C-alpha positions as CSV (number, residue, x, y, z in Angstrom):
1,M,-126.5,-48.9,13.1
2,N,-123.9,-49.6,15.6
3,W,-122.9,-46.7,17.7
4,G,-119.7,-48.2,18.8
5,L,-118.5,-48.5,15.2
6,L,-119.5,-44.9,14.5
7,I,-117.7,-43.5,17.5
8,E,-114.6,-45.5,16.5
9,G,-114.7,-44.2,12.9
10,I,-115.0,-40.6,14.2
11,L,-112.2,-41.3,16.6
12,A,-110.0,-42.7,13.8
13,A,-110.7,-39.7,11.7
14,L,-109.7,-37.4,14.4
15,L,-106.5,-39.3,15.1
16,L,-105.6,-39.0,11.3
17,V,-106.2,-35.2,11.5
18,T,-104.0,-35.0,14.7
19,I,-101.2,-37.0,13.0
20,A,-101.3,-34.7,9.9
21,Y,-101.3,-31.6,12.2
22,A,-98.4,-33.0,14.2
23,S,-96.5,-33.7,11.0
24,I,-96.9,-30.1,9.8
25,L,-96.0,-28.8,13.3
26,N,-92.8,-31.0,13.3
27,T,-91.8,-29.5,9.9
28,K,-92.4,-26.0,11.2
29,L,-90.4,-26.7,14.4
30,S,-87.4,-28.1,12.3
31,V,-87.4,-24.9,10.2
32,L,-87.4,-22.9,13.5
33,R,-84.5,-24.9,14.9
34,D,-82.5,-24.4,11.7
35,A,-83.3,-20.6,11.9
36,K,-82.2,-20.6,15.5
37,D,-78.8,-22.0,14.7
38,E,-78.3,-19.4,12.1
39,M,-79.5,-16.7,14.5
40,E,-77.0,-17.9,17.1
41,A,-74.2,-17.6,14.5
42,L,-75.4,-14.1,13.6
43,I,-75.6,-13.0,17.3
44,K,-72.1,-14.4,17.9
45,E,-70.7,-12.4,14.9
46,F,-72.5,-9.4,16.1
47,A,-71.0,-9.7,19.6
48,E,-67.6,-10.1,18.0
49,A,-68.1,-7.0,15.9
50,A,-69.4,-5.0,18.8
51,D,-66.3,-6.1,21.0
52,L,-64.0,-5.1,18.2
53,A,-65.7,-1.7,17.9
54,N,-65.5,-1.1,21.7
55,R,-61.7,-1.9,21.6
56,G,-61.3,0.5,18.7
57,V,-63.1,3.3,20.6
58,S,-61.1,2.7,23.7
59,E,-57.9,2.9,21.7
60,L,-59.1,6.0,20.0
61,K,-59.9,7.7,23.4
62,E,-56.5,6.7,24.7
63,R,-54.7,8.2,21.7
64,A,-56.8,11.3,21.9
65,L,-55.9,11.7,25.4
66,V,-52.2,11.3,24.8
67,S,-52.3,13.7,21.8
68,G,-54.3,16.2,23.8
69,T,-51.8,16.1,26.6
70,E,-48.9,16.5,24.2
71,L,-50.7,19.4,22.4
72,E,-51.3,21.0,25.8
73,Q,-47.6,20.8,26.8
74,Q,-46.6,22.3,23.4
75,V,-49.0,25.1,23.8
76,K,-47.7,25.8,27.3
77,Q,-44.1,25.7,26.1
78,A,-45.0,28.1,23.3
79,N,-46.7,30.5,25.7
80,E,-43.7,30.4,28.0
81,N,-41.4,31.1,25.0
82,L,-43.7,33.9,23.9
83,E,-43.4,35.5,27.3
84,K,-39.7,35.1,27.4
85,A,-39.6,36.7,23.8
86,R,-41.8,39.6,25.0
87,S,-39.6,40.1,28.0
88,L,-36.4,40.2,25.8
89,T,-38.1,42.5,23.3
90,D,-39.0,44.9,26.0
91,E,-35.5,44.8,27.6
92,L,-33.8,45.3,24.1
93,S,-36.2,48.1,23.3
94,Y,-35.2,49.8,26.5
95,L,-31.5,49.3,25.8
96,V,-31.9,50.6,22.3
97,E,-33.7,53.7,23.7
98,R,-30.9,54.3,26.2
99,G,-28.4,53.8,23.4
100,E,-30.1,56.2,21.1
101,S,-30.4,58.8,23.9
102,L,-26.7,58.4,24.6
103,A,-26.0,58.7,20.9
104,G,-28.1,61.9,20.7
105,R,-26.3,63.4,23.7
106,L,-23.0,62.5,22.1
107,D,-24.1,64.2,18.8
108,Q,-25.1,67.3,20.7
109,G,-21.8,67.3,22.6
110,I,-19.9,66.9,19.3
111,S,-22.0,69.6,17.7
112,A,-21.3,72.0,20.6
113,N,-17.6,71.2,20.5
114,R,-17.5,71.6,16.6
115,A,-18.7,75.2,16.5
116,P,-16.0,76.9,18.6
117,K,-13.1,74.9,17.2
118,S,-11.1,75.5,14.1
119,A,-11.6,73.8,10.8
120,G,-8.7,71.4,11.5
121,S,-10.6,69.7,14.2
122,G,-13.6,69.2,12.0
123,S,-12.3,65.9,10.9
124,K,-12.0,64.8,14.5
125,A,-15.6,65.9,15.1
126,A,-16.7,64.0,12.1
127,S,-15.1,60.8,13.2
128,L,-16.7,61.3,16.6
129,T,-20.1,61.7,14.9
130,K,-19.5,58.5,12.9
131,G,-18.5,56.9,16.1
132,S,-21.9,57.8,17.7
133,R,-23.7,56.6,14.7
134,G,-21.6,53.4,15.0
135,A,-22.6,53.1,18.7
136,R,-26.3,53.3,17.7
137,G,-25.8,50.7,15.0
138,A,-23.9,48.5,17.4
139,V,-26.6,48.7,20.0
140,Q,-29.2,47.7,17.4
141,T,-26.8,44.9,16.2
142,A,-26.3,43.8,19.7
143,G,-30.1,43.7,20.2
144,R,-30.6,41.6,17.1
145,T,-27.7,39.3,18.1
146,A,-29.0,38.9,21.6
147,A,-32.5,38.1,20.4
148,R,-31.1,35.3,18.2
149,E,-28.6,34.0,20.7
150,T,-30.8,33.7,23.9
151,D,-29.9,31.1,26.5
152,P,-33.0,29.2,27.3
153,D,-32.0,28.9,31.0
154,D,-31.0,32.5,31.3
155,P,-32.6,34.8,28.8
156,E,-30.8,38.0,30.2
157,S,-27.2,36.6,29.9
158,G,-27.2,36.4,26.1
159,A,-28.5,39.9,25.6
160,K,-26.2,41.4,28.1
161,S,-23.1,39.7,26.8
162,A,-23.9,40.5,23.2
163,L,-24.5,44.2,24.1
164,L,-21.3,44.3,26.2
165,K,-19.2,42.8,23.3
166,S,-20.6,45.4,20.9
167,L,-19.9,48.3,23.2
168,E,-16.4,46.9,24.0
169,S,-15.6,46.7,20.2
170,L,-16.4,50.4,19.8
171,R,-13.7,51.4,22.4
């Protein structure tokens, strides 16, 4: 037997196996290249979606910051208004107490003057008593009016002017 022919036959068989394996490998590589193109498209879409989400989060943070600032200002303004209202309430309570005290002294004075006088002067005393009750009501009305008509720049001026007007109307 000829050894050269046998070696060439084995070599030819190995070449055929190599060609078949290369063909299979080429098919698998072309599938992989196609998948790579699809994968690049998916990665590109994912990157765009992530960018859009980041912009949305940034916008949401900005809006939350603006809303938080506005809310903080509103709470601060509400607290300032509450303090002004408490101050006015205290002042009006003081004025009402003083008015009630004055009305009580007027009632006592009228009662003291009513006893020694004659029955003819009773109508005058009754009108004075009504006047003192009117003063108490006027003080309370002035307090309510002043509470409604407060000047935001000068909270005391509205209360004082309303009280003065009420007291002047009694004269």
